PDB file with one MODEL, atoms N, CA, C and O in Angstrom:
MODEL        1
ATOM      1  N   UNK A   1       5.381  55.737 -49.049  1.00  0.00           N
ATOM      2  CA  UNK A   1       5.146  56.743 -49.760  1.00  0.00           C
ATOM      3  C   UNK A   1       3.581  56.829 -49.488  1.00  0.00           C
ATOM      4  O   UNK A   1       3.257  57.959 -49.122  1.00  0.00           O
ATOM      5  N   UNK A   2       2.787  56.150 -49.552  1.00  0.00           N
ATOM      6  CA  UNK A   2       1.859  55.983 -49.598  1.00  0.00           C
ATOM      7  C   UNK A   2       0.665  56.501 -48.224  1.00  0.00           C
ATOM      8  O   UNK A   2      -0.226  57.314 -47.978  1.00  0.00           O
ATOM      9  N   UNK A   3       1.438  55.352 -47.626  1.00  0.00           N
ATOM     10  CA  UNK A   3       1.322  55.670 -45.961  1.00  0.00           C
ATOM     11  C   UNK A   3       1.905  57.532 -45.542  1.00  0.00           C
ATOM     12  O   UNK A   3       1.111  58.329 -45.043  1.00  0.00           O
ATOM     13  N   UNK A   4       3.009  57.819 -45.787  1.00  0.00           N
ATOM     14  CA  UNK A   4       3.045  59.781 -45.591  1.00  0.00           C
ATOM     15  C   UNK A   4       1.966  60.273 -46.558  1.00  0.00           C
ATOM     16  O   UNK A   4       1.545  61.306 -46.037  1.00  0.00           O
ATOM     17  N   UNK A   5       1.461  60.111 -47.428  1.00  0.00           N
ATOM     18  CA  UNK A   5       0.377  60.755 -48.182  1.00  0.00           C
ATOM     19  C   UNK A   5      -0.774  60.941 -47.627  1.00  0.00           C
ATOM     20  O   UNK A   5      -1.588  61.836 -47.854  1.00  0.00           O
ATOM     21  N   UNK A   6      -0.836  59.958 -46.792  1.00  0.00           N
ATOM     22  CA  UNK A   6      -2.232  59.445 -46.397  1.00  0.00           C
ATOM     23  C   UNK A   6      -2.554  59.819 -44.731  1.00  0.00           C
ATOM     24  O   UNK A   6      -3.374  59.433 -43.898  1.00  0.00           O
ATOM     25  N   UNK A   7      -1.577  60.662 -44.755  1.00  0.00           N
ATOM     26  CA  UNK A   7      -1.767  61.560 -43.220  1.00  0.00           C
ATOM     27  C   UNK A   7      -2.531  62.228 -43.335  1.00  0.00           C
ATOM     28  O   UNK A   7      -2.730  62.921 -44.333  1.00  0.00           O
ATOM     29  N   UNK A   8      -3.223  62.200 -42.254  1.00  0.00           N
ATOM     30  CA  UNK A   8      -4.422  63.669 -42.599  1.00  0.00           C
ATOM     31  C   UNK A   8      -3.353  65.152 -41.971  1.00  0.00           C
ATOM     32  O   UNK A   8      -2.639  65.394 -40.998  1.00  0.00           O
ATOM     33  N   UNK A   9      -3.692  65.666 -42.899  1.00  0.00           N
ATOM     34  CA  UNK A   9      -3.134  67.224 -43.179  1.00  0.00           C
ATOM     35  C   UNK A   9      -1.848  66.962 -44.190  1.00  0.00           C
ATOM     36  O   UNK A   9      -1.670  68.058 -44.723  1.00  0.00           O
ATOM     37  N   UNK A  10      -1.266  66.410 -44.496  1.00  0.00           N
ATOM     38  CA  UNK A  10       0.050  66.494 -45.347  1.00  0.00           C
ATOM     39  C   UNK A  10      -0.123  67.380 -46.309  1.00  0.00           C
ATOM     40  O   UNK A  10       0.671  68.300 -46.508  1.00  0.00           O
ATOM     41  N   UNK A  11      -1.880  67.047 -47.442  1.00  0.00           N
ATOM     42  CA  UNK A  11      -1.667  67.671 -48.354  1.00  0.00           C
ATOM     43  C   UNK A  11      -1.395  69.217 -48.316  1.00  0.00           C
ATOM     44  O   UNK A  11      -0.802  70.020 -49.036  1.00  0.00           O
ATOM     45  N   UNK A  12      -2.092  69.258 -47.165  1.00  0.00           N
ATOM     46  CA  UNK A  12      -2.381  71.279 -46.892  1.00  0.00           C
ATOM     47  C   UNK A  12      -0.678  71.716 -45.975  1.00  0.00           C
ATOM     48  O   UNK A  12      -0.447  72.892 -45.693  1.00  0.00           O
ATOM     49  N   UNK A  13       0.265  70.669 -45.649  1.00  0.00           N
ATOM     50  CA  UNK A  13       1.360  70.746 -45.112  1.00  0.00           C
ATOM     51  C   UNK A  13       2.270  71.110 -46.111  1.00  0.00           C
ATOM     52  O   UNK A  13       3.179  71.939 -46.083  1.00  0.00           O
ATOM     53  N   UNK A  14       1.762  70.129 -47.274  1.00  0.00           N
ATOM     54  CA  UNK A  14       2.888  70.541 -48.626  1.00  0.00           C
ATOM     55  C   UNK A  14       2.200  71.914 -49.326  1.00  0.00           C
ATOM     56  O   UNK A  14       2.876  72.925 -49.515  1.00  0.00           O
ATOM     57  N   UNK A  15       1.147  71.848 -49.592  1.00  0.00           N
ATOM     58  CA  UNK A  15       0.796  73.506 -50.117  1.00  0.00           C
ATOM     59  C   UNK A  15       1.292  74.220 -49.634  1.00  0.00           C
ATOM     60  O   UNK A  15       1.904  75.085 -50.260  1.00  0.00           O
ATOM     61  N   UNK A  16       1.254  74.182 -48.185  1.00  0.00           N
ATOM     62  CA  UNK A  16       1.539  75.814 -47.383  1.00  0.00           C
ATOM     63  C   UNK A  16       3.097  75.861 -46.855  1.00  0.00           C
ATOM     64  O   UNK A  16       3.613  76.745 -46.172  1.00  0.00           O
ATOM     65  N   UNK A  17       3.765  74.530 -47.420  1.00  0.00           N
ATOM     66  CA  UNK A  17       4.979  74.372 -47.120  1.00  0.00           C
ATOM     67  C   UNK A  17       6.198  75.693 -47.308  1.00  0.00           C
ATOM     68  O   UNK A  17       6.661  75.636 -48.447  1.00  0.00           O
ATOM     69  N   UNK A  18       6.684  76.599 -46.657  1.00  0.00           N
ATOM     70  CA  UNK A  18       7.512  77.301 -46.853  1.00  0.00           C
ATOM     71  C   UNK A  18       9.220  76.830 -46.991  1.00  0.00           C
ATOM     72  O   UNK A  18       9.536  75.929 -46.214  1.00  0.00           O
ATOM     73  N   UNK A  19      10.323  77.353 -47.895  1.00  0.00           N
ATOM     74  CA  UNK A  19      11.148  76.415 -48.169  1.00  0.00           C
ATOM     75  C   UNK A  19      12.529  77.340 -47.046  1.00  0.00           C
ATOM     76  O   UNK A  19      13.627  76.905 -46.700  1.00  0.00           O
ATOM     77  N   UNK A  20      11.912  78.626 -46.753  1.00  0.00           N
ATOM     78  CA  UNK A  20      12.480  79.562 -45.802  1.00  0.00           C
ATOM     79  C   UNK A  20      12.663  78.982 -44.223  1.00  0.00           C
ATOM     80  O   UNK A  20      13.539  79.256 -43.403  1.00  0.00           O
ATOM     81  N   UNK A  21      11.546  78.112 -44.116  1.00  0.00           N
ATOM     82  CA  UNK A  21      11.459  77.135 -42.715  1.00  0.00           C
ATOM     83  C   UNK A  21      12.344  76.213 -42.727  1.00  0.00           C
ATOM     84  O   UNK A  21      12.196  75.369 -41.843  1.00  0.00           O
ATOM     85  N   UNK A  22      13.331  76.057 -43.510  1.00  0.00           N
ATOM     86  CA  UNK A  22      14.318  74.428 -43.698  1.00  0.00           C
ATOM     87  C   UNK A  22      15.308  74.838 -43.433  1.00  0.00           C
ATOM     88  O   UNK A  22      15.999  75.618 -44.089  1.00  0.00           O
ATOM     89  N   UNK A  23      15.689  73.969 -41.574  1.00  0.00           N
ATOM     90  CA  UNK A  23      16.338  74.281 -40.763  1.00  0.00           C
ATOM     91  C   UNK A  23      18.340  73.828 -42.138  1.00  0.00           C
ATOM     92  O   UNK A  23      18.303  72.951 -43.001  1.00  0.00           O
ATOM     93  N   UNK A  24      19.440  74.558 -41.912  1.00  0.00           N
ATOM     94  CA  UNK A  24      20.007  73.783 -42.414  1.00  0.00           C
ATOM     95  C   UNK A  24      20.427  72.451 -42.209  1.00  0.00           C
ATOM     96  O   UNK A  24      21.006  71.857 -43.119  1.00  0.00           O
ATOM     97  N   UNK A  25      20.242  72.000 -41.300  1.00  0.00           N
ATOM     98  CA  UNK A  25      20.608  70.621 -41.031  1.00  0.00           C
ATOM     99  C   UNK A  25      19.722  69.875 -41.932  1.00  0.00           C
ATOM    100  O   UNK A  25      20.176  69.066 -42.742  1.00  0.00           O
ATOM    101  N   UNK A  26      18.659  70.090 -41.831  1.00  0.00           N
ATOM    102  CA  UNK A  26      17.577  69.216 -42.859  1.00  0.00           C
ATOM    103  C   UNK A  26      17.712  69.162 -44.274  1.00  0.00           C
ATOM    104  O   UNK A  26      17.578  68.215 -45.049  1.00  0.00           O
ATOM    105  N   UNK A  27      18.035  70.487 -44.485  1.00  0.00           N
ATOM    106  CA  UNK A  27      18.304  70.357 -45.689  1.00  0.00           C
ATOM    107  C   UNK A  27      19.735  69.623 -46.667  1.00  0.00           C
ATOM    108  O   UNK A  27      19.831  69.122 -47.787  1.00  0.00           O
ATOM    109  N   UNK A  28      20.771  69.923 -45.437  1.00  0.00           N
ATOM    110  CA  UNK A  28      21.840  69.434 -46.258  1.00  0.00           C
ATOM    111  C   UNK A  28      21.662  67.343 -45.412  1.00  0.00           C
ATOM    112  O   UNK A  28      22.292  66.322 -45.688  1.00  0.00           O
ATOM    113  N   UNK A  29      20.992  67.497 -44.819  1.00  0.00           N
ATOM    114  CA  UNK A  29      20.902  65.819 -44.638  1.00  0.00           C
ATOM    115  C   UNK A  29      19.549  65.357 -45.440  1.00  0.00           C
ATOM    116  O   UNK A  29      18.997  64.314 -45.089  1.00  0.00           O
ATOM    117  N   UNK A  30      18.928  66.266 -46.698  1.00  0.00           N
ATOM    118  CA  UNK A  30      18.287  65.537 -47.900  1.00  0.00           C
ATOM    119  C   UNK A  30      19.019  65.824 -48.574  1.00  0.00           C
ATOM    120  O   UNK A  30      19.237  64.849 -49.293  1.00  0.00           O
ATOM    121  N   UNK A  31      19.741  66.793 -48.904  1.00  0.00           N
ATOM    122  CA  UNK A  31      20.777  67.025 -50.397  1.00  0.00           C
ATOM    123  C   UNK A  31      21.501  65.234 -49.932  1.00  0.00           C
ATOM    124  O   UNK A  31      21.065  64.325 -50.639  1.00  0.00           O
ATOM    125  N   UNK A  32      22.282  64.926 -49.081  1.00  0.00           N
ATOM    126  CA  UNK A  32      23.187  63.688 -48.844  1.00  0.00           C
ATOM    127  C   UNK A  32      21.938  62.827 -49.333  1.00  0.00           C
ATOM    128  O   UNK A  32      21.923  62.231 -50.410  1.00  0.00           O
ATOM    129  N   UNK A  33      20.930  62.832 -48.445  1.00  0.00           N
ATOM    130  CA  UNK A  33      19.560  61.417 -49.391  1.00  0.00           C
ATOM    131  C   UNK A  33      19.944  61.725 -50.902  1.00  0.00           C
ATOM    132  O   UNK A  33      20.694  61.043 -51.600  1.00  0.00           O
ATOM    133  N   UNK A  34      19.372  62.730 -51.217  1.00  0.00           N
ATOM    134  CA  UNK A  34      19.394  63.515 -52.930  1.00  0.00           C
ATOM    135  C   UNK A  34      20.628  62.703 -53.663  1.00  0.00           C
ATOM    136  O   UNK A  34      20.660  61.972 -54.653  1.00  0.00           O
ATOM    137  N   UNK A  35      21.511  63.105 -52.843  1.00  0.00           N
ATOM    138  CA  UNK A  35      22.942  62.453 -53.929  1.00  0.00           C
ATOM    139  C   UNK A  35      23.213  61.306 -53.369  1.00  0.00           C
ATOM    140  O   UNK A  35      23.963  60.817 -54.215  1.00  0.00           O
ATOM    141  N   UNK A  36      23.099  60.314 -52.290  1.00  0.00           N
ATOM    142  CA  UNK A  36      23.273  58.573 -52.277  1.00  0.00           C
ATOM    143  C   UNK A  36      21.876  58.009 -53.082  1.00  0.00           C
ATOM    144  O   UNK A  36      21.790  56.986 -53.761  1.00  0.00           O
ATOM    145  N   UNK A  37      20.960  58.871 -52.825  1.00  0.00           N
ATOM    146  CA  UNK A  37      19.836  57.387 -53.435  1.00  0.00           C
ATOM    147  C   UNK A  37      19.270  58.504 -54.789  1.00  0.00           C
ATOM    148  O   UNK A  37      18.102  58.895 -54.768  1.00  0.00           O
ATOM    149  N   UNK A  38      19.991  58.834 -55.642  1.00  0.00           N
ATOM    150  CA  UNK A  38      19.649  59.798 -56.809  1.00  0.00           C
ATOM    151  C   UNK A  38      18.997  59.107 -57.878  1.00  0.00           C
ATOM    152  O   UNK A  38      18.414  59.653 -58.814  1.00  0.00           O
ATOM    153  N   UNK A  39      19.151  57.622 -57.652  1.00  0.00           N
ATOM    154  CA  UNK A  39      18.006  56.672 -58.861  1.00  0.00           C
ATOM    155  C   UNK A  39      16.830  56.759 -58.797  1.00  0.00           C
ATOM    156  O   UNK A  39      16.001  56.482 -59.665  1.00  0.00           O
ATOM    157  N   UNK A  40      16.563  57.441 -56.992  1.00  0.00           N
ATOM    158  CA  UNK A  40      15.505  57.053 -56.983  1.00  0.00           C
ATOM    159  C   UNK A  40      14.429  58.280 -56.410  1.00  0.00           C
ATOM    160  O   UNK A  40      13.493  58.205 -55.614  1.00  0.00           O
ATOM    161  N   UNK A  41      14.981  59.405 -57.162  1.00  0.00           N
ATOM    162  CA  UNK A  41      14.465  60.741 -57.229  1.00  0.00           C
ATOM    163  C   UNK A  41      14.684  60.963 -58.854  1.00  0.00           C
ATOM    164  O   UNK A  41      15.018  62.065 -59.288  1.00  0.00           O
ATOM    165  N   UNK A  42      14.555  60.282 -59.368  1.00  0.00           N
ATOM    166  CA  UNK A  42      14.674  60.762 -61.069  1.00  0.00           C
ATOM    167  C   UNK A  42      13.149  60.164 -61.596  1.00  0.00           C
ATOM    168  O   UNK A  42      12.711  59.019 -61.489  1.00  0.00           O
ATOM    169  N   UNK A  43      12.726  60.969 -62.001  1.00  0.00           N
ATOM    170  CA  UNK A  43      11.110  60.702 -62.313  1.00  0.00           C
ATOM    171  C   UNK A  43      10.345  59.254 -62.877  1.00  0.00           C
ATOM    172  O   UNK A  43       9.233  58.868 -62.517  1.00  0.00           O
ATOM    173  N   UNK A  44      11.133  58.661 -63.725  1.00  0.00           N
ATOM    174  CA  UNK A  44      10.839  56.891 -64.584  1.00  0.00           C
ATOM    175  C   UNK A  44      10.844  56.483 -62.928  1.00  0.00           C
ATOM    176  O   UNK A  44       9.752  56.386 -62.368  1.00  0.00           O
ATOM    177  N   UNK A  45      11.886  56.286 -62.287  1.00  0.00           N
ATOM    178  CA  UNK A  45      11.954  55.393 -61.069  1.00  0.00           C
ATOM    179  C   UNK A  45      11.186  55.665 -60.398  1.00  0.00           C
ATOM    180  O   UNK A  45      10.730  54.718 -59.758  1.00  0.00           O
ATOM    181  N   UNK A  46      10.644  56.891 -60.149  1.00  0.00           N
ATOM    182  CA  UNK A  46       9.882  57.481 -58.783  1.00  0.00           C
ATOM    183  C   UNK A  46       8.555  57.112 -59.040  1.00  0.00           C
ATOM    184  O   UNK A  46       7.853  56.690 -58.121  1.00  0.00           O
ATOM    185  N   UNK A  47       7.986  57.261 -60.571  1.00  0.00           N
ATOM    186  CA  UNK A  47       6.617  57.407 -61.072  1.00  0.00           C
ATOM    187  C   UNK A  47       6.729  55.339 -60.874  1.00  0.00           C
ATOM    188  O   UNK A  47       5.685  54.751 -60.591  1.00  0.00           O
ATOM    189  N   UNK A  48       7.601  54.798 -60.999  1.00  0.00           N
ATOM    190  CA  UNK A  48       7.602  53.434 -60.953  1.00  0.00           C
ATOM    191  C   UNK A  48       7.202  53.064 -59.624  1.00  0.00           C
ATOM    192  O   UNK A  48       6.362  52.169 -59.531  1.00  0.00           O
ATOM    193  N   UNK A  49       7.545  53.464 -58.834  1.00  0.00           N
ATOM    194  CA  UNK A  49       7.142  53.304 -57.487  1.00  0.00           C
ATOM    195  C   UNK A  49       5.744  53.892 -56.800  1.00  0.00           C
ATOM    196  O   UNK A  49       5.121  53.229 -55.971  1.00  0.00           O
ATOM    197  N   UNK A  50       5.414  54.935 -57.148  1.00  0.00           N
ATOM    198  CA  UNK A  50       4.131  55.084 -57.021  1.00  0.00           C
ATOM    199  C   UNK A  50       3.730  56.694 -58.109  1.00  0.00           C
ATOM    200  O   UNK A  50       4.379  57.713 -58.345  1.00  0.00           O
ATOM    201  N   UNK A  51       2.681  56.321 -58.430  1.00  0.00           N
ATOM    202  CA  UNK A  51       2.277  57.690 -59.237  1.00  0.00           C
ATOM    203  C   UNK A  51       2.648  58.935 -57.902  1.00  0.00           C
ATOM    204  O   UNK A  51       3.188  59.951 -58.338  1.00  0.00           O
ATOM    205  N   UNK A  52       2.501  58.920 -57.011  1.00  0.00           N
ATOM    206  CA  UNK A  52       2.494  60.333 -56.435  1.00  0.00           C
ATOM    207  C   UNK A  52       3.983  60.484 -56.155  1.00  0.00           C
ATOM    208  O   UNK A  52       4.449  61.584 -55.857  1.00  0.00           O
ATOM    209  N   UNK A  53       4.485  59.754 -56.217  1.00  0.00           N
ATOM    210  CA  UNK A  53       6.100  59.487 -55.810  1.00  0.00           C
ATOM    211  C   UNK A  53       6.963  60.697 -56.812  1.00  0.00           C
ATOM    212  O   UNK A  53       7.801  61.523 -56.450  1.00  0.00           O
ATOM    213  N   UNK A  54       6.347  60.411 -58.298  1.00  0.00           N
ATOM    214  CA  UNK A  54       7.108  61.634 -59.104  1.00  0.00           C
ATOM    215  C   UNK A  54       7.391  62.769 -58.848  1.00  0.00           C
ATOM    216  O   UNK A  54       8.404  63.465 -58.768  1.00  0.00           O
ATOM    217  N   UNK A  55       5.781  62.909 -58.663  1.00  0.00           N
ATOM    218  CA  UNK A  55       5.396  64.932 -58.494  1.00  0.00           C
ATOM    219  C   UNK A  55       6.389  65.122 -56.988  1.00  0.00           C
ATOM    220  O   UNK A  55       7.225  65.974 -56.688  1.00  0.00           O
ATOM    221  N   UNK A  56       5.954  64.129 -56.375  1.00  0.00           N
ATOM    222  CA  UNK A  56       6.904  64.286 -55.101  1.00  0.00           C
ATOM    223  C   UNK A  56       8.423  64.620 -54.556  1.00  0.00           C
ATOM    224  O   UNK A  56       9.005  65.281 -53.696  1.00  0.00           O
ATOM    225  N   UNK A  57       8.664  63.720 -55.631  1.00  0.00           N
ATOM    226  CA  UNK A  57      10.239  64.015 -55.469  1.00  0.00           C
ATOM    227  C   UNK A  57      10.695  65.358 -56.111  1.00  0.00           C
ATOM    228  O   UNK A  57      11.563  66.157 -55.762  1.00  0.00           O
ATOM    229  N   UNK A  58       9.811  65.348 -57.184  1.00  0.00           N
ATOM    230  CA  UNK A  58      10.586  66.551 -57.722  1.00  0.00           C
ATOM    231  C   UNK A  58      10.014  68.026 -57.363  1.00  0.00           C
ATOM    232  O   UNK A  58      10.611  69.011 -57.795  1.00  0.00           O
ATOM    233  N   UNK A  59       8.969  68.152 -56.649  1.00  0.00           N
ATOM    234  CA  UNK A  59       8.811  68.813 -55.413  1.00  0.00           C
ATOM    235  C   UNK A  59      10.004  69.349 -54.257  1.00  0.00           C
ATOM    236  O   UNK A  59      10.257  70.479 -53.838  1.00  0.00           O
ATOM    237  N   UNK A  60      10.663  67.873 -53.923  1.00  0.00           N
ATOM    238  CA  UNK A  60      11.585  67.830 -52.884  1.00  0.00           C
ATOM    239  C   UNK A  60      12.865  68.329 -53.357  1.00  0.00           C
ATOM    240  O   UNK A  60      13.629  68.985 -52.648  1.00  0.00           O
ATOM    241  N   UNK A  61      13.119  67.964 -54.734  1.00  0.00           N
ATOM    242  CA  UNK A  61      14.258  68.756 -55.655  1.00  0.00           C
ATOM    243  C   UNK A  61      14.204  70.167 -55.386  1.00  0.00           C
ATOM    244  O   UNK A  61      14.857  70.883 -54.627  1.00  0.00           O
ATOM    245  N   UNK A  62      13.282  70.389 -56.177  1.00  0.00           N
ATOM    246  CA  UNK A  62      12.830  72.216 -55.850  1.00  0.00           C
ATOM    247  C   UNK A  62      12.727  72.805 -54.563  1.00  0.00           C
ATOM    248  O   UNK A  62      13.125  73.970 -54.524  1.00  0.00           O
ATOM    249  N   UNK A  63      12.421  72.457 -53.790  1.00  0.00           N
ATOM    250  CA  UNK A  63      12.286  73.118 -52.599  1.00  0.00           C
ATOM    251  C   UNK A  63      13.804  73.177 -51.949  1.00  0.00           C
ATOM    252  O   UNK A  63      14.042  74.291 -51.482  1.00  0.00           O
ATOM    253  N   UNK A  64      14.821  72.286 -51.822  1.00  0.00           N
ATOM    254  CA  UNK A  64      16.079  71.860 -51.903  1.00  0.00           C
ATOM    255  C   UNK A  64      16.676  73.380 -52.593  1.00  0.00           C
ATOM    256  O   UNK A  64      17.087  74.294 -51.879  1.00  0.00           O
ATOM    257  N   UNK A  65      16.647  73.428 -53.681  1.00  0.00           N
ATOM    258  CA  UNK A  65      18.167  73.938 -54.889  1.00  0.00           C
ATOM    259  C   UNK A  65      17.229  75.521 -54.142  1.00  0.00           C
ATOM    260  O   UNK A  65      17.822  76.471 -53.633  1.00  0.00           O
ATOM    261  N   UNK A  66      15.635  75.399 -54.289  1.00  0.00           N
ATOM    262  CA  UNK A  66      15.166  76.871 -53.740  1.00  0.00           C
ATOM    263  C   UNK A  66      15.333  77.095 -52.138  1.00  0.00           C
ATOM    264  O   UNK A  66      14.665  78.060 -51.767  1.00  0.00           O
ATOM    265  N   UNK A  67      15.884  76.602 -51.338  1.00  0.00           N
ATOM    266  CA  UNK A  67      16.613  76.928 -49.908  1.00  0.00           C
ATOM    267  C   UNK A  67      17.953  77.065 -50.086  1.00  0.00           C
ATOM    268  O   UNK A  67      18.656  77.726 -49.322  1.00  0.00           O
ATOM    269  N   UNK A  68      18.358  76.484 -51.046  1.00  0.00           N
ATOM    270  CA  UNK A  68      20.132  77.171 -51.239  1.00  0.00           C
ATOM    271  C   UNK A  68      20.029  78.531 -51.700  1.00  0.00           C
ATOM    272  O   UNK A  68      20.720  79.457 -51.277  1.00  0.00           O
ATOM    273  N   UNK A  69      19.290  78.600 -52.434  1.00  0.00           N
ATOM    274  CA  UNK A  69      19.109  80.368 -53.314  1.00  0.00           C
ATOM    275  C   UNK A  69      18.936  81.490 -51.941  1.00  0.00           C
ATOM    276  O   UNK A  69      19.597  82.484 -51.638  1.00  0.00           O
ATOM    277  N   UNK A  70      17.587  80.753 -51.206  1.00  0.00           N
ATOM    278  CA  UNK A  70      17.337  81.755 -49.687  1.00  0.00           C
ATOM    279  C   UNK A  70      18.509  81.683 -48.806  1.00  0.00           C
ATOM    280  O   UNK A  70      18.702  82.560 -47.964  1.00  0.00           O
ATOM    281  N   UNK A  71      19.418  80.542 -48.977  1.00  0.00           N
ATOM    282  CA  UNK A  71      20.307  80.804 -47.941  1.00  0.00           C
ATOM    283  C   UNK A  71      21.452  81.848 -48.829  1.00  0.00           C
ATOM    284  O   UNK A  71      21.979  82.724 -48.142  1.00  0.00           O
ATOM    285  N   UNK A  72      21.782  81.793 -50.071  1.00  0.00           N
ATOM    286  CA  UNK A  72      22.773  82.607 -50.350  1.00  0.00           C
ATOM    287  C   UNK A  72      22.508  84.461 -50.313  1.00  0.00           C
ATOM    288  O   UNK A  72      23.296  85.386 -50.118  1.00  0.00           O
ATOM    289  N   UNK A  73      20.656  84.411 -50.668  1.00  0.00           N
ATOM    290  CA  UNK A  73      20.536  85.803 -50.266  1.00  0.00           C
ATOM    291  C   UNK A  73      19.954  86.654 -49.602  1.00  0.00           C
ATOM    292  O   UNK A  73      19.384  87.736 -49.736  1.00  0.00           O
ATOM    293  N   UNK A  74      20.322  85.655 -48.572  1.00  0.00           N
ATOM    294  CA  UNK A  74      19.752  85.797 -46.930  1.00  0.00           C
ATOM    295  C   UNK A  74      20.224  87.172 -46.591  1.00  0.00           C
ATOM    296  O   UNK A  74      19.553  88.154 -46.275  1.00  0.00           O
ATOM    297  N   UNK A  75      21.670  87.025 -46.737  1.00  0.00           N
ATOM    298  CA  UNK A  75      22.512  88.330 -45.978  1.00  0.00           C
ATOM    299  C   UNK A  75      21.823  89.869 -46.396  1.00  0.00           C
ATOM    300  O   UNK A  75      21.690  90.824 -45.631  1.00  0.00           O
ATOM    301  N   UNK A  76      21.463  89.803 -47.728  1.00  0.00           N
ATOM    302  CA  UNK A  76      21.332  90.659 -48.973  1.00  0.00           C
ATOM    303  C   UNK A  76      19.776  90.951 -48.737  1.00  0.00           C
ATOM    304  O   UNK A  76      19.261  91.962 -49.213  1.00  0.00           O
ATOM    305  N   UNK A  77      18.864  89.786 -47.789  1.00  0.00           N
ATOM    306  CA  UNK A  77      17.202  90.265 -47.512  1.00  0.00           C
ATOM    307  C   UNK A  77      17.523  91.218 -46.322  1.00  0.00           C
ATOM    308  O   UNK A  77      16.830  92.168 -45.958  1.00  0.00           O
ATOM    309  N   UNK A  78      19.057  90.662 -45.616  1.00  0.00           N
ATOM    310  CA  UNK A  78      18.299  91.561 -44.519  1.00  0.00           C
ATOM    311  C   UNK A  78      19.336  93.013 -44.573  1.00  0.00           C
ATOM    312  O   UNK A  78      18.803  93.739 -43.734  1.00  0.00           O
ATOM    313  N   UNK A  79      20.030  93.453 -44.904  1.00  0.00           N
ATOM    314  CA  UNK A  79      20.242  94.280 -45.381  1.00  0.00           C
ATOM    315  C   UNK A  79      19.278  95.743 -46.116  1.00  0.00           C
ATOM    316  O   UNK A  79      19.092  96.934 -45.862  1.00  0.00           O
ATOM    317  N   UNK A  80      18.902  94.804 -47.060  1.00  0.00           N
ATOM    318  CA  UNK A  80      17.444  95.476 -47.343  1.00  0.00           C
ATOM    319  C   UNK A  80      16.491  95.992 -46.648  1.00  0.00           C
ATOM    320  O   UNK A  80      15.926  97.085 -46.695  1.00  0.00           O
ATOM    321  N   UNK A  81      16.326  94.659 -45.700  1.00  0.00           N
ATOM    322  CA  UNK A  81      15.264  95.223 -44.226  1.00  0.00           C
ATOM    323  C   UNK A  81      15.671  96.218 -43.561  1.00  0.00           C
ATOM    324  O   UNK A  81      14.885  97.063 -43.131  1.00  0.00           O
ATOM    325  N   UNK A  82      17.083  96.278 -43.356  1.00  0.00           N
ATOM    326  CA  UNK A  82      17.455  97.453 -42.736  1.00  0.00           C
ATOM    327  C   UNK A  82      17.252  98.790 -43.380  1.00  0.00           C
ATOM    328  O   UNK A  82      16.542  99.626 -42.821  1.00  0.00           O
ATOM    329  N   UNK A  83      17.891  99.060 -44.629  1.00  0.00           N
ATOM    330  CA  UNK A  83      17.671  99.648 -45.499  1.00  0.00           C
ATOM    331  C   UNK A  83      16.405 100.829 -45.656  1.00  0.00           C
ATOM    332  O   UNK A  83      16.526 102.044 -45.817  1.00  0.00           O
ATOM    333  N   UNK A  84      15.142  99.991 -45.544  1.00  0.00           N
ATOM    334  CA  UNK A  84      13.778 100.125 -45.327  1.00  0.00           C
ATOM    335  C   UNK A  84      13.515 100.686 -44.293  1.00  0.00           C
ATOM    336  O   UNK A  84      13.018 101.811 -44.360  1.00  0.00           O
ATOM    337  N   UNK A  85      13.753 100.107 -43.077  1.00  0.00           N
ATOM    338  CA  UNK A  85      13.749 100.433 -41.928  1.00  0.00           C
ATOM    339  C   UNK A  85      13.854 101.963 -41.471  1.00  0.00           C
ATOM    340  O   UNK A  85      13.846 102.252 -40.275  1.00  0.00           O
TER     341      UNK A  85
ENDMDL
END
């Protein structure tokens, strides 16, 4: 975690992350990881591993949930775009 966060540009990548750009395969892989390593993503355990890990774990979980919602509403957004054009 410390190595990941210390990479140049990571903080900017996190700030500008757009859940609309998550590939289905990537989201499914992360969901599988969230399921199999559920304890690691719990706040108390993540915080024990690293102070930065706890909020990052929350951020990952929130973005996965948001990506699922975006996927569900994508057909409605497309229809709305057609109607607006």
